[in-house]
C-alpha positions as CSV (number, residue, x, y, z in Angstrom):
1,M,-176.6,25.0,22.9
2,N,-175.4,22.0,20.7
3,N,-177.4,22.1,17.5
4,I,-176.0,18.8,16.2
5,Q,-177.5,16.5,18.9
6,P,-181.3,16.4,18.8
7,L,-183.2,17.4,21.9
8,R,-186.3,15.5,22.9
9,G,-189.8,17.0,22.3
10,E,-193.1,15.5,23.2
11,I,-196.2,15.8,21.1
12,S,-198.8,17.4,23.3
13,I,-201.5,18.5,20.9
14,I,-202.5,17.2,17.4
15,T,-204.9,19.4,15.4
16,R,-205.9,18.1,11.9
17,M,-206.1,21.2,9.7
18,T,-206.9,19.5,6.4
19,A,-206.8,15.9,5.0
20,D,-203.0,16.2,4.5
21,T,-201.9,18.9,6.9
22,T,-201.6,18.8,10.7
23,L,-200.7,21.3,13.4
24,F,-198.5,19.7,16.0
25,T,-197.9,21.3,19.4
26,L,-194.7,20.0,21.0
27,S,-193.4,20.4,24.5
28,T,-189.7,20.7,25.4
29,K,-187.8,22.0,28.4
30,P,-188.3,25.7,28.9
31,E,-184.5,26.4,28.7
32,Y,-184.2,24.9,25.3
33,E,-183.5,27.6,22.7
34,V,-185.2,25.6,20.0
35,A,-188.5,26.8,21.6
36,S,-187.6,30.1,23.2
37,S,-185.2,31.9,20.9
38,F,-186.3,31.7,17.3
39,L,-187.2,34.5,14.9
40,P,-190.2,34.2,12.5
41,G,-188.9,32.7,9.2
42,Q,-186.3,30.5,10.9
43,F,-186.7,26.7,11.0
44,L,-185.8,23.6,13.1
45,E,-184.9,20.1,12.2
46,L,-187.5,17.5,13.2
47,S,-186.4,13.9,13.4
48,L,-188.2,10.5,14.0
49,P,-185.9,7.8,15.2
50,G,-185.4,5.2,12.5
51,V,-187.2,7.2,9.9
52,G,-185.4,10.4,9.1
53,E,-185.1,14.2,9.6
54,I,-186.7,17.2,7.9
55,P,-186.5,21.0,8.2
56,V,-189.8,22.6,9.3
57,S,-190.5,26.3,9.6
58,Y,-191.9,27.6,12.9
59,C,-195.5,28.8,12.7
60,G,-196.0,30.0,16.2
61,F,-194.5,32.5,18.8
62,P,-191.4,31.9,20.9
63,S,-192.3,30.4,24.2
64,N,-190.8,30.6,27.7
65,N,-192.6,27.3,28.6
66,G,-191.1,25.1,26.0
67,T,-194.0,25.0,23.6
68,I,-193.5,24.8,19.8
69,E,-196.1,24.9,17.0
70,L,-195.3,23.2,13.7
71,C,-197.7,23.0,10.7
72,I,-196.7,19.9,8.6
73,R,-198.0,18.8,5.3
74,H,-197.8,15.0,4.8
75,I,-196.1,14.6,1.5
76,G,-192.9,12.6,2.2
77,H,-191.7,9.5,4.2
78,V,-190.9,11.5,7.3
79,T,-194.0,13.7,7.2
80,N,-196.2,10.7,6.4
81,A,-194.7,8.8,9.4
82,I,-195.4,11.7,11.8
83,K,-199.0,11.7,10.7
84,S,-199.4,8.4,12.5
85,S,-197.9,9.8,15.7
86,A,-200.0,10.1,18.8
87,K,-200.2,12.4,21.7
88,G,-197.3,11.6,24.1
89,D,-195.0,10.4,21.4
90,Y,-191.5,11.8,21.2
91,V,-189.5,13.4,18.4
92,G,-186.0,14.9,18.0
93,L,-185.5,18.7,17.6
94,R,-182.5,20.7,16.5
95,G,-182.5,24.5,16.1
96,P,-183.3,27.2,15.5
97,F,-181.5,27.6,12.2
98,G,-181.1,30.1,9.5
99,R,-181.9,33.8,9.1
100,G,-185.5,34.9,9.7
101,F,-187.5,38.0,8.8
102,P,-185.6,41.1,10.0
103,I,-188.3,42.1,12.4
104,D,-186.1,44.7,14.1
105,T,-186.2,46.8,10.9
106,Y,-190.0,46.8,10.7
107,G,-190.7,49.1,13.6
108,G,-192.9,52.0,12.7
109,M,-193.6,50.6,9.2
110,D,-196.7,49.3,7.4
111,M,-196.5,45.5,6.9
112,L,-197.8,43.6,3.9
113,L,-197.6,39.8,4.6
114,V,-198.2,37.6,1.6
115,A,-198.8,33.8,1.8
116,G,-199.6,31.1,-0.7
117,G,-200.7,27.6,0.5
118,L,-198.6,26.2,3.3
119,G,-196.5,29.4,3.2
120,I,-199.0,30.8,5.7
121,A,-197.0,28.8,8.4
122,P,-193.9,31.1,8.7
123,I,-196.1,34.1,7.8
124,R,-198.3,33.3,10.8
125,S,-195.2,33.2,13.0
126,L,-194.3,36.7,11.8
127,L,-197.9,38.0,12.2
128,L,-198.0,36.7,15.8
129,N,-194.7,38.5,16.5
130,L,-196.1,41.7,15.1
131,L,-199.3,41.5,17.0
132,F,-197.5,40.9,20.3
133,V,-196.5,44.6,20.2
134,R,-199.2,45.8,17.8
135,K,-198.7,49.5,18.5
136,R,-195.1,49.3,17.2
137,Y,-196.3,48.9,13.6
138,G,-198.5,50.7,11.2
139,R,-201.1,49.0,8.9
140,I,-200.8,45.2,8.8
141,R,-202.3,43.6,5.7
142,V,-202.3,39.9,5.2
143,V,-202.8,38.6,1.6
144,Y,-203.4,34.8,1.5
145,A,-204.4,32.4,-1.2
146,A,-204.9,28.7,-1.6
147,R,-206.1,26.3,-4.3
148,A,-209.5,25.8,-2.5
149,S,-211.4,27.1,0.5
150,R,-210.9,23.9,2.5
151,L,-207.1,24.5,2.2
152,L,-207.0,27.9,3.8
153,L,-205.2,27.3,7.1
154,F,-205.8,29.2,10.3
155,L,-208.8,30.9,8.6
156,D,-210.9,31.3,11.8
157,E,-207.9,32.9,13.5
158,L,-207.3,35.3,10.6
159,L,-210.9,36.3,10.4
160,D,-211.0,36.9,14.1
161,F,-208.0,39.3,13.8
162,K,-209.8,41.0,11.0
163,K,-213.1,41.3,12.9
164,N,-211.2,42.9,15.8
165,G,-209.7,45.5,13.5
166,I,-206.1,44.6,14.1
167,I,-205.3,43.4,10.6
168,E,-206.6,43.9,7.1
169,L,-207.2,40.6,5.3
170,L,-207.4,39.7,1.6
171,L,-208.2,36.1,0.7
172,A,-208.4,34.2,-2.5
173,V,-208.9,30.7,-3.8
174,D,-208.3,29.3,-7.3
175,S,-211.8,27.9,-7.7
176,L,-214.9,26.7,-5.7
177,A,-216.0,23.1,-5.4
178,V,-219.2,22.0,-7.0
179,G,-222.1,23.4,-4.9
180,E,-219.8,25.4,-2.7
181,K,-221.0,28.9,-1.8
182,K,-218.6,31.8,-2.1
183,N,-217.3,33.1,1.2
184,P,-217.9,36.9,1.2
185,D,-214.4,37.4,2.6
186,C,-212.7,35.5,-0.2
187,R,-212.2,36.2,-3.9
188,I,-212.0,33.7,-6.7
189,A,-208.6,34.6,-8.1
190,L,-205.0,33.7,-8.3
191,L,-202.7,35.3,-5.6
192,P,-201.1,38.0,-7.8
193,A,-204.6,39.3,-8.7
194,L,-205.0,40.5,-5.2
195,F,-202.5,43.3,-5.8
196,E,-204.3,44.8,-8.8
197,E,-206.4,47.3,-6.9
198,M,-204.2,47.7,-3.8
199,K,-202.9,51.1,-2.7
200,I,-199.9,51.3,-0.4
201,E,-197.3,53.8,0.8
202,P,-194.2,52.1,-0.6
203,E,-191.7,54.3,1.2
204,K,-193.1,53.1,4.6
205,T,-194.0,49.5,3.6
206,F,-192.1,46.3,4.1
207,T,-193.3,43.0,2.6
208,A,-192.8,39.4,3.7
209,V,-193.6,36.6,1.2
210,C,-193.8,32.8,1.5
211,G,-195.4,30.4,-0.8
212,P,-194.7,28.2,-3.9
213,S,-191.6,29.6,-5.6
214,V,-193.4,29.3,-9.0
215,V,-195.5,32.4,-8.1
216,Y,-192.6,34.5,-6.7
217,P,-191.8,36.2,-10.0
218,R,-195.4,37.5,-10.5
219,I,-195.7,38.5,-6.8
220,I,-192.4,40.4,-6.9
221,T,-193.4,42.1,-10.1
222,S,-196.7,43.1,-8.6
223,L,-195.0,44.5,-5.5
224,Q,-192.5,46.4,-7.7
225,N,-195.4,47.9,-9.7
226,L,-196.8,49.2,-6.4
227,G,-193.5,51.0,-5.8
228,V,-191.9,48.7,-3.2
229,S,-188.2,48.6,-3.6
230,D,-186.3,45.3,-3.8
231,D,-184.6,45.7,-0.4
232,R,-188.1,46.0,1.2
233,I,-189.4,42.7,-0.3
234,H,-188.4,39.8,1.8
235,I,-189.0,36.2,0.6
236,S,-188.6,32.9,2.2
237,L,-186.9,30.0,0.3
238,E,-187.7,27.6,3.1
239,R,-188.5,24.6,0.9
240,R,-185.0,24.1,-0.3
241,M,-183.3,23.1,3.0
242,K,-182.2,19.7,4.2
243,C,-179.4,19.3,6.8
244,G,-179.7,22.8,8.4
245,I,-176.0,23.3,9.0
246,G,-174.5,23.9,5.5
247,R,-172.9,20.4,5.1
248,C,-175.0,18.8,2.4
249,G,-175.2,21.6,-0.2
250,H,-178.8,20.7,-1.1
251,C,-179.9,24.3,-0.6
252,A,-177.2,26.1,-2.6
253,I,-178.3,29.0,-4.7
254,G,-175.4,30.7,-6.3
255,E,-173.0,31.7,-3.5
256,Y,-175.7,31.3,-0.9
257,L,-176.7,28.4,1.3
258,C,-180.4,28.8,2.3
259,C,-180.0,27.1,5.6
260,L,-177.2,29.5,6.7
261,D,-177.6,32.7,4.7
262,G,-181.4,32.4,4.5
263,P,-184.0,31.1,4.2
264,V,-185.2,34.7,4.2
265,F,-183.6,37.0,1.6
266,S,-184.4,40.4,0.2
267,V,-185.1,40.4,-3.5
268,A,-182.2,42.9,-3.8
269,E,-179.8,40.2,-2.4
270,L,-181.0,37.7,-5.0
271,S,-180.7,40.0,-7.9
272,G,-178.7,38.3,-10.6
273,V,-178.4,35.0,-8.6
274,E,-179.3,32.1,-10.9
275,G,-182.3,30.2,-9.5
276,G,-182.7,32.6,-6.7
277,I,-186.3,33.7,-7.5
278,A,-187.9,31.3,-10.0
């Protein structure tokens, strides 16, 4: 399939998640690989004619009916433009691109999924893939933090998974709004604090991390302190991409191009690479 020429996708569902974040459900032809053949952690290029193009990580599950879910925060000229889109509008789609989470290596292992803020989008994609064949994996723990309770995305879905006993869930927010009551399922803490009392079996645990890169050093140190080896800590550098095909060089980190060699890397791969973690 030609990944240079955008394919047409139709906006079929618009779900406002927060004041600045929207979940878009797109419909394409079922035979398009952009919908049917991606791995969690990969991304596509979303374009609006006359406006521009941006990389967006998948947040759903591969579909055989042409459906794609994308969670988009409106912080730039393209993402702000798509906020004004309506059901039935068309967008351009290229992909899938990059290297996702190595899900084939996770069989039989415990999984620790760590998300900060909008990083829950690709982590949700991974979680849905794991739950599709739940018996293939051991314990699945999701650790998720945001600045405020109102910014916790897919919260009802996560709480439902927890209620049904198919995942363990640790939530945290930086602070509460004035007059806001504390959710019993949520701690008031920064993301790294959620690892302080955690006990895992490091020799049978893989971790997947996506969030603001500023917190990666502390998260990685916390995981290392739990005994997880660097080759079992997989992090997403999704926010660095631009063209998706290795032409612009915008996502270069040392010898790597995130759009081709990543965006998912093990910490072991990034050891000694300047700018790879922080």
